[in-house]
PQR file with spaces between the fields and no chain letter, atoms N, CA, C, O and H, PARSE charges and radii, in Angstrom:
ATOM       1  N    MET     1     113.037   78.484   85.587 -0.4000 1.5000
ATOM       2  CA   MET     1     113.625   79.339   86.804 -0.0000 2.0000
ATOM       3  C    MET     1     112.448   79.061   87.720  0.5500 1.7000
ATOM       4  O    MET     1     111.312   79.131   87.250 -0.5500 1.4000
ATOM       5  N    SER     2     112.621   78.782   88.870 -0.4000 1.5000
ATOM       6  CA   SER     2     111.804   78.470   89.985 -0.0000 2.0000
ATOM       7  C    SER     2     110.722   79.598   90.200  0.5500 1.7000
ATOM       8  O    SER     2     110.955   80.796   90.041 -0.5500 1.4000
ATOM       9  H    SER     2     113.543   78.725   89.251  0.4000 1.0000
ATOM      10  N    GLU     3     109.775   79.183   90.497 -0.4000 1.5000
ATOM      11  CA   GLU     3     108.360   80.015   91.165 -0.0000 2.0000
ATOM      12  C    GLU     3     109.348   81.202   92.015  0.5500 1.7000
ATOM      13  O    GLU     3     109.429   82.381   91.670 -0.5500 1.4000
ATOM      14  H    GLU     3     109.585   78.209   90.626  0.4000 1.0000
ATOM      15  N    LEU     4     110.035   80.611   93.147 -0.4000 1.5000
ATOM      16  CA   LEU     4     110.320   81.423   94.220 -0.0000 2.0000
ATOM      17  C    LEU     4     111.380   82.434   93.533  0.5500 1.7000
ATOM      18  O    LEU     4     111.215   83.644   93.693 -0.5500 1.4000
ATOM      19  H    LEU     4     109.969   79.653   93.427  0.4000 1.0000
ATOM      20  N    ALA     5     112.444   81.961   92.785 -0.4000 1.5000
ATOM      21  CA   ALA     5     113.615   82.777   92.200 -0.0000 2.0000
ATOM      22  C    ALA     5     112.738   83.902   91.110  0.5500 1.7000
ATOM      23  O    ALA     5     112.964   85.112   91.132 -0.5500 1.4000
ATOM      24  H    ALA     5     112.578   80.979   92.655  0.4000 1.0000
ATOM      25  N    ARG     6     111.918   83.384   90.361 -0.4000 1.5000
ATOM      26  CA   ARG     6     111.167   84.530   89.460 -0.0000 2.0000
ATOM      27  C    ARG     6     110.411   85.325   90.441  0.5500 1.7000
ATOM      28  O    ARG     6     110.019   86.323   89.838 -0.5500 1.4000
ATOM      29  H    ARG     6     111.734   82.401   90.343  0.4000 1.0000
ATOM      30  N    LEU     7     109.950   85.364   91.884 -0.4000 1.5000
ATOM      31  CA   LEU     7     109.164   86.083   92.656 -0.0000 2.0000
ATOM      32  C    LEU     7     110.397   87.012   93.332  0.5500 1.7000
ATOM      33  O    LEU     7     110.270   88.236   93.374 -0.5500 1.4000
ATOM      34  H    LEU     7     110.269   84.553   92.374  0.4000 1.0000
ATOM      35  N    ARG     8     111.191   86.571   93.679 -0.4000 1.5000
ATOM      36  CA   ARG     8     112.442   87.097   94.275 -0.0000 2.0000
ATOM      37  C    ARG     8     112.864   88.344   93.248  0.5500 1.7000
ATOM      38  O    ARG     8     113.016   89.468   93.727 -0.5500 1.4000
ATOM      39  H    ARG     8     111.294   85.577   93.645  0.4000 1.0000
ATOM      40  N    TRP     9     113.012   88.154   92.100 -0.4000 1.5000
ATOM      41  CA   TRP     9     113.148   89.383   91.079 -0.0000 2.0000
ATOM      42  C    TRP     9     111.937   90.128   91.080  0.5500 1.7000
ATOM      43  O    TRP     9     111.875   91.345   91.257 -0.5500 1.4000
ATOM      44  H    TRP     9     112.889   87.241   91.710  0.4000 1.0000
ATOM      45  N    ARG    10     111.008   89.390   90.885 -0.4000 1.5000
ATOM      46  CA   ARG    10     109.690   90.869   91.027 -0.0000 2.0000
ATOM      47  C    ARG    10     110.232   91.546   92.123  0.5500 1.7000
ATOM      48  O    ARG    10     110.686   92.690   92.092 -0.5500 1.4000
ATOM      49  H    ARG    10     111.058   88.402   90.741  0.4000 1.0000
ATOM      50  N    VAL    11     110.179   90.898   92.968 -0.4000 1.5000
ATOM      51  CA   VAL    11     109.800   92.083   94.048 -0.0000 2.0000
ATOM      52  C    VAL    11     110.708   93.079   94.556  0.5500 1.7000
ATOM      53  O    VAL    11     110.548   93.828   95.519 -0.5500 1.4000
ATOM      54  H    VAL    11     109.811   89.969   92.993  0.4000 1.0000
ATOM      55  N    ARG    12     112.107   92.932   93.425 -0.4000 1.5000
ATOM      56  CA   ARG    12     112.938   94.134   93.628 -0.0000 2.0000
ATOM      57  C    ARG    12     112.192   95.371   92.757  0.5500 1.7000
ATOM      58  O    ARG    12     111.863   95.403   91.571 -0.5500 1.4000
ATOM      59  H    ARG    12     112.237   92.323   92.642  0.4000 1.0000
ATOM      60  N    ARG    13     112.065   96.326   93.774 -0.4000 1.5000
ATOM      61  CA   ARG    13     111.028   97.458   92.847 -0.0000 2.0000
ATOM      62  C    ARG    13     111.655   98.346   92.955  0.5500 1.7000
ATOM      63  O    ARG    13     111.085   99.394   92.649 -0.5500 1.4000
ATOM      64  H    ARG    13     112.332   96.301   94.737  0.4000 1.0000
ATOM      65  N    GLY    14     112.824   98.442   93.332 -0.4000 1.5000
ATOM      66  CA   GLY    14     113.930   99.982   93.361 -0.0000 2.0000
ATOM      67  C    GLY    14     113.821  100.868   94.256  0.5500 1.7000
ATOM      68  O    GLY    14     114.260  101.999   94.046 -0.5500 1.4000
ATOM      69  H    GLY    14     113.287   97.591   93.580  0.4000 1.0000
ATOM      70  N    THR    15     113.086  100.463   95.686 -0.4000 1.5000
ATOM      71  CA   THR    15     112.734  101.186   96.553 -0.0000 2.0000
ATOM      72  C    THR    15     113.063  100.377   97.619  0.5500 1.7000
ATOM      73  O    THR    15     112.470   99.313   97.800 -0.5500 1.4000
ATOM      74  H    THR    15     112.729   99.544   95.856  0.4000 1.0000
ATOM      75  N    ARG    16     114.050  100.811   98.433 -0.4000 1.5000
ATOM      76  CA   ARG    16     114.248   99.916   99.697 -0.0000 2.0000
ATOM      77  C    ARG    16     113.157   99.789  100.588  0.5500 1.7000
ATOM      78  O    ARG    16     113.169   98.800  101.322 -0.5500 1.4000
ATOM      79  H    ARG    16     114.532  101.675   98.286  0.4000 1.0000
ATOM      80  N    GLU    17     112.092  100.692  100.688 -0.4000 1.5000
ATOM      81  CA   GLU    17     111.261  100.272  101.439 -0.0000 2.0000
ATOM      82  C    GLU    17     110.073   99.051  101.243  0.5500 1.7000
ATOM      83  O    GLU    17     109.643   98.248  102.070 -0.5500 1.4000
ATOM      84  H    GLU    17     112.082  101.495  100.093  0.4000 1.0000
ATOM      85  N    LEU    18     109.687   99.272   99.639 -0.4000 1.5000
ATOM      86  CA   LEU    18     108.902   98.381   98.844 -0.0000 2.0000
ATOM      87  C    LEU    18     109.379   96.973   98.825  0.5500 1.7000
ATOM      88  O    LEU    18     108.698   95.968   99.029 -0.5500 1.4000
ATOM      89  H    LEU    18     110.036   99.925   98.967  0.4000 1.0000
ATOM      90  N    ASP    19     110.837   97.056   98.510 -0.4000 1.5000
ATOM      91  CA   ASP    19     112.009   96.272   98.299 -0.0000 2.0000
ATOM      92  C    ASP    19     111.860   95.222   99.858  0.5500 1.7000
ATOM      93  O    ASP    19     111.729   94.009   99.692 -0.5500 1.4000
ATOM      94  H    ASP    19     111.390   97.873   98.344  0.4000 1.0000
ATOM      95  N    ARG    20     111.882   95.603  100.827 -0.4000 1.5000
ATOM      96  CA   ARG    20     111.944   95.304  102.021 -0.0000 2.0000
ATOM      97  C    ARG    20     110.650   94.407  102.774  0.5500 1.7000
ATOM      98  O    ARG    20     110.728   93.450  103.544 -0.5500 1.4000
ATOM      99  H    ARG    20     111.989   96.588  100.961  0.4000 1.0000
ATOM     100  N    MET    21     109.395   95.148  102.205 -0.4000 1.5000
ATOM     101  CA   MET    21     108.185   94.852  102.815 -0.0000 2.0000
ATOM     102  C    MET    21     107.740   93.725  101.993  0.5500 1.7000
ATOM     103  O    MET    21     107.338   92.647  102.429 -0.5500 1.4000
ATOM     104  H    MET    21     109.331   95.925  101.580  0.4000 1.0000
ATOM     105  N    LEU    22     107.838   94.035  100.883 -0.4000 1.5000
ATOM     106  CA   LEU    22     107.430   92.764   99.685 -0.0000 2.0000
ATOM     107  C    LEU    22     108.531   91.552   99.940  0.5500 1.7000
ATOM     108  O    LEU    22     108.105   90.400  100.026 -0.5500 1.4000
ATOM     109  H    LEU    22     108.165   94.911  100.528  0.4000 1.0000
ATOM     110  N    GLY    23     109.580   91.749  100.030 -0.4000 1.5000
ATOM     111  CA   GLY    23     110.795   90.825  100.172 -0.0000 2.0000
ATOM     112  C    GLY    23     110.356   90.158  101.502  0.5500 1.7000
ATOM     113  O    GLY    23     110.104   88.957  101.412 -0.5500 1.4000
ATOM     114  H    GLY    23     109.926   92.685   99.960  0.4000 1.0000
ATOM     115  N    HIS    24     110.252   90.608  102.452 -0.4000 1.5000
ATOM     116  CA   HIS    24     109.852   89.925  103.743 -0.0000 2.0000
ATOM     117  C    HIS    24     108.698   89.014  103.822  0.5500 1.7000
ATOM     118  O    HIS    24     108.761   87.960  104.455 -0.5500 1.4000
ATOM     119  H    HIS    24     110.456   91.584  102.526  0.4000 1.0000
ATOM     120  N    TRP    25     107.668   89.392  103.204 -0.4000 1.5000
ATOM     121  CA   TRP    25     106.604   88.554  102.904 -0.0000 2.0000
ATOM     122  C    TRP    25     106.928   87.296  102.070  0.5500 1.7000
ATOM     123  O    TRP    25     106.607   86.132  102.311 -0.5500 1.4000
ATOM     124  H    TRP    25     107.617   90.248  102.690  0.4000 1.0000
ATOM     125  N    LEU    26     107.536   87.722  101.181 -0.4000 1.5000
ATOM     126  CA   LEU    26     107.703   86.265  100.361 -0.0000 2.0000
ATOM     127  C    LEU    26     108.977   85.238  100.986  0.5500 1.7000
ATOM     128  O    LEU    26     109.115   84.077  100.599 -0.5500 1.4000
ATOM     129  H    LEU    26     107.797   88.667  100.985  0.4000 1.0000
ATOM     130  N    GLU    27     109.857   85.882  102.004 -0.4000 1.5000
ATOM     131  CA   GLU    27     110.615   85.187  102.470 -0.0000 2.0000
ATOM     132  C    GLU    27     109.960   84.233  103.733  0.5500 1.7000
ATOM     133  O    GLU    27     110.234   83.092  104.106 -0.5500 1.4000
ATOM     134  H    GLU    27     109.745   86.825  102.318  0.4000 1.0000
ATOM     135  N    VAL    28     108.996   85.208  104.198 -0.4000 1.5000
ATOM     136  CA   VAL    28     108.319   84.472  105.664 -0.0000 2.0000
ATOM     137  C    VAL    28     107.444   83.943  105.584  0.5500 1.7000
ATOM     138  O    VAL    28     107.313   82.906  106.235 -0.5500 1.4000
ATOM     139  H    VAL    28     108.773   86.135  103.895  0.4000 1.0000
ATOM     140  N    ARG    29     106.494   84.380  104.796 -0.4000 1.5000
ATOM     141  CA   ARG    29     105.252   83.784  104.384 -0.0000 2.0000
ATOM     142  C    ARG    29     104.692   83.295  103.437  0.5500 1.7000
ATOM     143  O    ARG    29     103.570   82.811  103.577 -0.5500 1.4000
ATOM     144  H    ARG    29     106.601   85.222  104.267  0.4000 1.0000
ATOM     145  N    HIS    30     105.244   83.300  102.404 -0.4000 1.5000
ATOM     146  CA   HIS    30     105.040   82.577  101.025 -0.0000 2.0000
ATOM     147  C    HIS    30     104.726   80.835  101.160  0.5500 1.7000
ATOM     148  O    HIS    30     103.748   80.267  100.673 -0.5500 1.4000
ATOM     149  H    HIS    30     106.157   83.693  102.290  0.4000 1.0000
ATOM     150  N    ALA    31     105.889   80.153  101.993 -0.4000 1.5000
ATOM     151  CA   ALA    31     106.118   79.060  102.111 -0.0000 2.0000
ATOM     152  C    ALA    31     104.586   78.380  102.610  0.5500 1.7000
ATOM     153  O    ALA    31     104.255   77.244  102.269 -0.5500 1.4000
ATOM     154  H    ALA    31     106.683   80.615  102.389  0.4000 1.0000
ATOM     155  N    GLN    32     103.802   79.188  103.388 -0.4000 1.5000
ATOM     156  CA   GLN    32     102.929   78.741  104.242 -0.0000 2.0000
ATOM     157  C    GLN    32     101.573   79.094  103.630  0.5500 1.7000
ATOM     158  O    GLN    32     100.507   78.522  103.854 -0.5500 1.4000
ATOM     159  H    GLN    32     104.071   80.111  103.665  0.4000 1.0000
ATOM     160  N    ALA    33     101.787   80.111  102.836 -0.4000 1.5000
ATOM     161  CA   ALA    33     100.479   80.647  102.088 -0.0000 2.0000
ATOM     162  C    ALA    33      99.904   79.678  101.509  0.5500 1.7000
ATOM     163  O    ALA    33     100.621   78.711  101.252 -0.5500 1.4000
ATOM     164  H    ALA    33     102.653   80.576  102.653  0.4000 1.0000
ATOM     165  N    ASP    34      98.422   79.617  101.112 -0.4000 1.5000
ATOM     166  CA   ASP    34      97.807   78.823  100.455 -0.0000 2.0000
ATOM     167  C    ASP    34      97.820   79.347   98.858  0.5500 1.7000
ATOM     168  O    ASP    34      98.316   80.450   98.625 -0.5500 1.4000
ATOM     169  H    ASP    34      97.840   80.403  101.321  0.4000 1.0000
ATOM     170  N    ALA    35      97.309   78.600   97.841 -0.4000 1.5000
ATOM     171  CA   ALA    35      97.533   78.626   96.619 -0.0000 2.0000
ATOM     172  C    ALA    35      96.665   80.261   95.936  0.5500 1.7000
ATOM     173  O    ALA    35      96.944   80.891   94.916 -0.5500 1.4000
ATOM     174  H    ALA    35      96.907   77.704   98.030  0.4000 1.0000
ATOM     175  N    ALA    36      95.898   80.452   96.677 -0.4000 1.5000
ATOM     176  CA   ALA    36      95.255   81.687   96.428 -0.0000 2.0000
ATOM     177  C    ALA    36      95.920   82.978   96.933  0.5500 1.7000
ATOM     178  O    ALA    36      95.984   83.989   96.234 -0.5500 1.4000
ATOM     179  H    ALA    36      95.672   79.941   97.505  0.4000 1.0000
ATOM     180  N    ARG    37      96.412   82.894   98.185 -0.4000 1.5000
ATOM     181  CA   ARG    37      97.406   83.907   98.562 -0.0000 2.0000
ATOM     182  C    ARG    37      98.206   84.229   97.576  0.5500 1.7000
ATOM     183  O    ARG    37      98.230   85.322   97.009 -0.5500 1.4000
ATOM     184  H    ARG    37      96.360   82.072   98.752  0.4000 1.0000
ATOM     185  N    ARG    38      99.144   82.922   97.255 -0.4000 1.5000
ATOM     186  CA   ARG    38     100.533   83.385   96.451 -0.0000 2.0000
ATOM     187  C    ARG    38     100.047   83.734   94.981  0.5500 1.7000
ATOM     188  O    ARG    38     100.787   84.171   94.101 -0.5500 1.4000
ATOM     189  H    ARG    38      99.124   82.035   97.716  0.4000 1.0000
ATOM     190  N    ALA    39      99.088   83.551   94.887 -0.4000 1.5000
ATOM     191  CA   ALA    39      98.284   83.971   93.355 -0.0000 2.0000
ATOM     192  C    ALA    39      98.276   85.552   93.503  0.5500 1.7000
ATOM     193  O    ALA    39      98.905   86.369   92.830 -0.5500 1.4000
ATOM     194  H    ALA    39      98.486   83.196   95.602  0.4000 1.0000
ATOM     195  N    ASP    40      97.419   85.769   94.537 -0.4000 1.5000
ATOM     196  CA   ASP    40      97.186   87.271   94.899 -0.0000 2.0000
ATOM     197  C    ASP    40      98.228   87.985   94.937  0.5500 1.7000
ATOM     198  O    ASP    40      98.220   89.092   94.399 -0.5500 1.4000
ATOM     199  H    ASP    40      96.908   85.106   95.084  0.4000 1.0000
ATOM     200  N    PHE    41      99.381   87.483   95.605 -0.4000 1.5000
ATOM     201  CA   PHE    41     100.673   88.135   95.679 -0.0000 2.0000
ATOM     202  C    PHE    41     101.491   88.250   94.194  0.5500 1.7000
ATOM     203  O    PHE    41     102.182   89.221   93.884 -0.5500 1.4000
ATOM     204  H    PHE    41      99.387   86.584   96.042  0.4000 1.0000
ATOM     205  N    ASP    42     101.325   87.362   93.562 -0.4000 1.5000
ATOM     206  CA   ASP    42     101.831   87.585   92.191 -0.0000 2.0000
ATOM     207  C    ASP    42     101.280   88.604   91.672  0.5500 1.7000
ATOM     208  O    ASP    42     101.924   89.519   91.161 -0.5500 1.4000
ATOM     209  H    ASP    42     100.764   86.573   93.814  0.4000 1.0000
ATOM     210  N    ALA    43      99.747   88.552   91.758 -0.4000 1.5000
ATOM     211  CA   ALA    43      99.147   89.472   91.012 -0.0000 2.0000
ATOM     212  C    ALA    43      99.414   91.264   91.536  0.5500 1.7000
ATOM     213  O    ALA    43      99.286   92.228   90.781 -0.5500 1.4000
ATOM     214  H    ALA    43      99.223   87.808   92.173  0.4000 1.0000
ATOM     215  N    LEU    44      99.747   91.314   92.788 -0.4000 1.5000
ATOM     216  CA   LEU    44      99.728   92.383   93.590 -0.0000 2.0000
ATOM     217  C    LEU    44     101.274   93.015   92.631  0.5500 1.7000
ATOM     218  O    LEU    44     101.399   94.200   92.321 -0.5500 1.4000
ATOM     219  H    LEU    44      99.851   90.531   93.402  0.4000 1.0000
ATOM     220  N    LEU    45     102.089   92.161   92.369 -0.4000 1.5000
ATOM     221  CA   LEU    45     103.530   92.496   92.040 -0.0000 2.0000
ATOM     222  C    LEU    45     103.314   93.004   90.612  0.5500 1.7000
ATOM     223  O    LEU    45     104.227   93.711   90.185 -0.5500 1.4000
ATOM     224  H    LEU    45     101.987   91.199   92.621  0.4000 1.0000
ATOM     225  N    ASP    46     102.014   92.724   89.579 -0.4000 1.5000
ATOM     226  CA   ASP    46     101.767   93.705   88.571 -0.0000 2.0000
ATOM     227  C    ASP    46     101.259   94.912   88.620  0.5500 1.7000
ATOM     228  O    ASP    46     101.057   95.524   87.571 -0.5500 1.4000
ATOM     229  H    ASP    46     101.272   92.150   89.925  0.4000 1.0000
ATOM     230  N    CYS    47     100.941   95.507   89.952 -0.4000 1.5000
ATOM     231  CA   CYS    47     100.422   96.693   90.035 -0.0000 2.0000
ATOM     232  C    CYS    47     101.613   97.802   90.123  0.5500 1.7000
ATOM     233  O    CYS    47     102.789   97.439   90.131 -0.5500 1.4000
ATOM     234  H    CYS    47     101.105   95.010   90.804  0.4000 1.0000
ATOM     235  N    ALA    48     101.315   98.902   90.176 -0.4000 1.5000
ATOM     236  CA   ALA    48     102.109   99.933   90.003 -0.0000 2.0000
ATOM     237  C    ALA    48     102.471  100.212   91.179  0.5500 1.7000
ATOM     238  O    ALA    48     101.621  100.333   92.061 -0.5500 1.4000
ATOM     239  H    ALA    48     100.360   99.197   90.169  0.4000 1.0000
ATOM     240  N    ASP    49     104.114  100.408   91.495 -0.4000 1.5000
ATOM     241  CA   ASP    49     104.745  100.835   92.563 -0.0000 2.0000
ATOM     242  C    ASP    49     104.030  101.729   93.439  0.5500 1.7000
ATOM     243  O    ASP    49     103.967  101.420   94.629 -0.5500 1.4000
ATOM     244  H    ASP    49     104.805  100.309   90.778  0.4000 1.0000
ATOM     245  N    PRO    50     103.452  102.849   93.015 -0.5600 1.5000
ATOM     246  CA   PRO    50     102.984  104.185   93.795  0.2800 2.0000
ATOM     247  C    PRO    50     101.430  103.654   94.256  0.5500 1.7000
ATOM     248  O    PRO    50     100.963  104.203   95.253 -0.5500 1.4000
ATOM     249  N    ASP    51     100.666  102.685   93.627 -0.4000 1.5000
ATOM     250  CA   ASP    51      99.519  102.266   94.200 -0.0000 2.0000
ATOM     251  C    ASP    51     100.102  101.149   95.294  0.5500 1.7000
ATOM     252  O    ASP    51      99.471  101.068   96.347 -0.5500 1.4000
ATOM     253  H    ASP    51     101.045  102.239   92.816  0.4000 1.0000
ATOM     254  N    ILE    52     101.028  100.455   95.154 -0.4000 1.5000
ATOM     255  CA   ILE    52     101.281   99.314   96.236 -0.0000 2.0000
ATOM     256  C    ILE    52     101.660   99.884   97.533  0.5500 1.7000
ATOM     257  O    ILE    52     101.339   99.424   98.629 -0.5500 1.4000
ATOM     258  H    ILE    52     101.541  100.521   94.299  0.4000 1.0000
ATOM     259  N    TRP    53     102.545  101.183   97.257 -0.4000 1.5000
ATOM     260  CA   TRP    53     102.758  101.761   98.208 -0.0000 2.0000
ATOM     261  C    TRP    53     101.971  102.618   98.922  0.5500 1.7000
ATOM     262  O    TRP    53     102.198  102.614  100.132 -0.5500 1.4000
ATOM     263  H    TRP    53     102.805  101.557   96.366  0.4000 1.0000
ATOM     264  N    ASP    54     100.982  103.465   98.474 -0.4000 1.5000
ATOM     265  CA   ASP    54      99.784  103.874   98.874 -0.0000 2.0000
ATOM     266  C    ASP    54      98.771  102.860   99.743  0.5500 1.7000
ATOM     267  O    ASP    54      98.030  103.372  100.582 -0.5500 1.4000
ATOM     268  H    ASP    54     100.798  103.468   97.491  0.4000 1.0000
ATOM     269  N    TRP    55      98.758  101.573   99.549 -0.4000 1.5000
ATOM     270  CA   TRP    55      98.078  100.907   99.954 -0.0000 2.0000
ATOM     271  C    TRP    55      98.843  100.321  101.565  0.5500 1.7000
ATOM     272  O    TRP    55      98.422  100.191  102.715 -0.5500 1.4000
ATOM     273  H    TRP    55      99.360  101.158   98.867  0.4000 1.0000
ATOM     274  N    LEU    56      99.942  100.122  100.984 -0.4000 1.5000
ATOM     275  CA   LEU    56     100.846   99.826  102.569 -0.0000 2.0000
ATOM     276  C    LEU    56     100.591  100.801  103.490  0.5500 1.7000
ATOM     277  O    LEU    56     100.091  100.534  104.582 -0.5500 1.4000
ATOM     278  H    LEU    56     100.284  100.228  100.050  0.4000 1.0000
ATOM     279  N    VAL    57     100.920  102.023  103.118 -0.4000 1.5000
ATOM     280  CA   VAL    57     100.780  103.051  103.925 -0.0000 2.0000
ATOM     281  C    VAL    57      99.486  103.610  104.571  0.5500 1.7000
ATOM     282  O    VAL    57      99.518  104.386  105.527 -0.5500 1.4000
ATOM     283  H    VAL    57     101.327  102.241  102.231  0.4000 1.0000
ATOM     284  N    GLY    58      98.493  103.224  104.064 -0.4000 1.5000
ATOM     285  CA   GLY    58      97.106  103.384  104.375 -0.0000 2.0000
ATOM     286  C    GLY    58      96.633  104.688  103.549  0.5500 1.7000
ATOM     287  O    GLY    58      95.563  105.210  103.862 -0.5500 1.4000
ATOM     288  H    GLY    58      98.467  102.594  103.287  0.4000 1.0000
ATOM     289  N    GLN    59      97.346  105.178  102.589 -0.4000 1.5000
ATOM     290  CA   GLN    59      97.025  106.409  101.657 -0.0000 2.0000
ATOM     291  C    GLN    59      95.879  105.952  100.930  0.5500 1.7000
ATOM     292  O    GLN    59      95.079  106.824  100.591 -0.5500 1.4000
ATOM     293  H    GLN    59      98.216  104.754  102.335  0.4000 1.0000
ATOM     294  N    ALA    60      95.666  104.918  100.660 -0.4000 1.5000
ATOM     295  CA   ALA    60      94.570  104.268   99.417 -0.0000 2.0000
ATOM     296  C    ALA    60      93.850  103.146  100.249  0.5500 1.7000
ATOM     297  O    ALA    60      94.316  102.530  101.207 -0.5500 1.4000
ATOM     298  H    ALA    60      96.316  104.209  100.936  0.4000 1.0000
ATOM     299  N    GLU    61      92.886  103.046   99.802 -0.4000 1.5000
ATOM     300  CA   GLU    61      92.654  101.606   99.897 -0.0000 2.0000
ATOM     301  C    GLU    61      92.577  100.361   98.879  0.5500 1.7000
ATOM     302  O    GLU    61      92.051  100.409   97.767 -0.5500 1.4000
ATOM     303  H    GLU    61      92.506  103.547   99.024  0.4000 1.0000
ATOM     304  N    PRO    62      93.091   99.428   99.359 -0.5600 1.5000
ATOM     305  CA   PRO    62      93.672   98.247   98.319  0.2800 2.0000
ATOM     306  C    PRO    62      91.941   97.540   97.692  0.5500 1.7000
ATOM     307  O    PRO    62      90.834   97.501   98.229 -0.5500 1.4000
ATOM     308  N    PRO    63      92.462   97.069   96.327 -0.5600 1.5000
ATOM     309  CA   PRO    63      91.153   96.487   95.866  0.2800 2.0000
ATOM     310  C    PRO    63      90.935   95.308   96.654  0.5500 1.7000
ATOM     311  O    PRO    63      91.849   94.641   97.139 -0.5500 1.4000
ATOM     312  N    PRO    64      89.604   95.038   96.787 -0.5600 1.5000
ATOM     313  CA   PRO    64      89.318   93.928   97.979  0.2800 2.0000
ATOM     314  C    PRO    64      90.144   92.427   97.827  0.5500 1.7000
ATOM     315  O    PRO    64      90.404   91.682   98.772 -0.5500 1.4000
ATOM     316  N    ARG    65      90.437   92.218   96.598 -0.4000 1.5000
ATOM     317  CA   ARG    65      91.333   91.301   96.241 -0.0000 2.0000
ATOM     318  C    ARG    65      92.736   90.997   97.175  0.5500 1.7000
ATOM     319  O    ARG    65      93.214   89.961   97.637 -0.5500 1.4000
ATOM     320  H    ARG    65      90.226   92.823   95.830  0.4000 1.0000
ATOM     321  N    PHE    66      93.129   92.366   97.213 -0.4000 1.5000
ATOM     322  CA   PHE    66      94.561   92.588   97.747 -0.0000 2.0000
ATOM     323  C    PHE    66      94.491   92.731   99.302  0.5500 1.7000
ATOM     324  O    PHE    66      95.416   92.505  100.081 -0.5500 1.4000
ATOM     325  H    PHE    66      92.741   93.208   96.838  0.4000 1.0000
ATOM     326  N    LYS    67      93.032   93.211   99.660 -0.4000 1.5000
ATOM     327  CA   LYS    67      93.291   93.767  101.341 -0.0000 2.0000
ATOM     328  C    LYS    67      93.799   92.802  102.207  0.5500 1.7000
ATOM     329  O    LYS    67      94.507   93.113  103.165 -0.5500 1.4000
ATOM     330  H    LYS    67      92.280   93.395   99.026  0.4000 1.0000
ATOM     331  N    PRO    68      93.461   91.540  101.917 -0.5600 1.5000
ATOM     332  CA   PRO    68      93.877   90.474  103.412  0.2800 2.0000
ATOM     333  C    PRO    68      95.408   90.640  103.105  0.5500 1.7000
ATOM     334  O    PRO    68      96.182   91.072  103.958 -0.5500 1.4000
ATOM     335  N    LEU    69      95.758   90.317  101.994 -0.4000 1.5000
ATOM     336  CA   LEU    69      97.585   90.297  101.495 -0.0000 2.0000
ATOM     337  C    LEU    69      98.135   91.571  102.375  0.5500 1.7000
ATOM     338  O    LEU    69      98.857   91.408  103.358 -0.5500 1.4000
ATOM     339  H    LEU    69      95.130   89.966  101.300  0.4000 1.0000
ATOM     340  N    ILE    70      97.705   92.864  101.904 -0.4000 1.5000
ATOM     341  CA   ILE    70      97.941   94.091  102.098 -0.0000 2.0000
ATOM     342  C    ILE    70      97.976   94.346  103.883  0.5500 1.7000
ATOM     343  O    ILE    70      98.803   94.939  104.576 -0.5500 1.4000
ATOM     344  H    ILE    70      97.118   92.997  101.105  0.4000 1.0000
ATOM     345  N    ASP    71      96.963   93.766  104.176 -0.4000 1.5000
ATOM     346  CA   ASP    71      96.863   93.651  105.922 -0.0000 2.0000
ATOM     347  C    ASP    71      98.058   92.981  106.403  0.5500 1.7000
ATOM     348  O    ASP    71      98.811   93.453  107.255 -0.5500 1.4000
ATOM     349  H    ASP    71      96.291   93.284  103.614  0.4000 1.0000
ATOM     350  N    GLU    72      98.207   91.819  105.801 -0.4000 1.5000
ATOM     351  CA   GLU    72      99.413   90.492  106.126 -0.0000 2.0000
ATOM     352  C    GLU    72     100.917   91.303  106.179  0.5500 1.7000
ATOM     353  O    GLU    72     101.759   91.120  107.058 -0.5500 1.4000
ATOM     354  H    GLU    72      97.596   91.436  105.109  0.4000 1.0000
ATOM     355  N    ILE    73     101.042   92.180  105.103 -0.4000 1.5000
ATOM     356  CA   ILE    73     102.200   92.598  104.757 -0.0000 2.0000
ATOM     357  C    ILE    73     102.716   93.743  106.150  0.5500 1.7000
ATOM     358  O    ILE    73     103.734   93.696  106.841 -0.5500 1.4000
ATOM     359  H    ILE    73     100.358   92.329  104.389  0.4000 1.0000
ATOM     360  N    ARG    74     101.535   94.734  106.182 -0.4000 1.5000
ATOM     361  CA   ARG    74     101.412   95.628  106.933 -0.0000 2.0000
ATOM     362  C    ARG    74     101.635   95.241  108.639  0.5500 1.7000
ATOM     363  O    ARG    74     102.221   95.863  109.525 -0.5500 1.4000
ATOM     364  H    ARG    74     100.708   94.772  105.621  0.4000 1.0000
ATOM     365  N    ALA    75     101.094   94.290  108.651 -0.4000 1.5000
ATOM     366  CA   ALA    75     101.144   93.450  109.888 -0.0000 2.0000
ATOM     367  C    ALA    75     102.753   93.110  110.493  0.5500 1.7000
ATOM     368  O    ALA    75     103.008   92.891  111.677 -0.5500 1.4000
ATOM     369  H    ALA    75     100.618   93.784  107.931  0.4000 1.0000
ATOM     370  N    ASP    76     103.612   93.124  109.521 -0.4000 1.5000
ATOM     371  CA   ASP    76     104.876   92.690  109.836 -0.0000 2.0000
ATOM     372  C    ASP    76     105.871   94.048  109.974  0.5500 1.7000
ATOM     373  O    ASP    76     107.020   94.073  110.414 -0.5500 1.4000
ATOM     374  H    ASP    76     103.405   93.301  108.558  0.4000 1.0000
ATOM     375  N    HIS    77     105.070   95.154  109.464 -0.4000 1.5000
ATOM     376  CA   HIS    77     105.854   96.399  109.238 -0.0000 2.0000
ATOM     377  C    HIS    77     105.094   97.389  110.088  0.5500 1.7000
ATOM     378  O    HIS    77     103.881   97.237  110.235 -0.5500 1.4000
ATOM     379  H    HIS    77     104.136   95.133  109.107  0.4000 1.0000
ATOM     380  N    SER    78     105.792   98.486  110.709 -0.4000 1.5000
ATOM     381  CA   SER    78     105.148   99.596  110.973 -0.0000 2.0000
ATOM     382  C    SER    78     105.697  100.508  110.050  0.5500 1.7000
ATOM     383  O    SER    78     106.921  100.401  109.984 -0.5500 1.4000
ATOM     384  H    SER    78     106.777   98.609  110.590  0.4000 1.0000
ATOM     385  N    VAL    79     105.141  101.494  109.209 -0.4000 1.5000
ATOM     386  CA   VAL    79     105.119  102.312  108.200 -0.0000 2.0000
ATOM     387  C    VAL    79     105.000  103.781  108.581  0.5500 1.7000
ATOM     388  O    VAL    79     104.970  104.646  107.706 -0.5500 1.4000
ATOM     389  H    VAL    79     104.146  101.581  109.262  0.4000 1.0000
């Protein structure tokens, strides 16, 4: 399975909002992202959905590693 196919499977979170936001980043920004940002995205997908959601909507501060990525995802969506 290719990396992109594996990530497409992993962005399916079961909530429309998370699926849309994470899937959009994968489809639009992943190809241009450097290796470090891609690794951060992969690691972000290991986090619990409630944590990711709280970071994306600004209810909690993401770990420093994920802040630039969360900011990118947020920039494409108003939540």
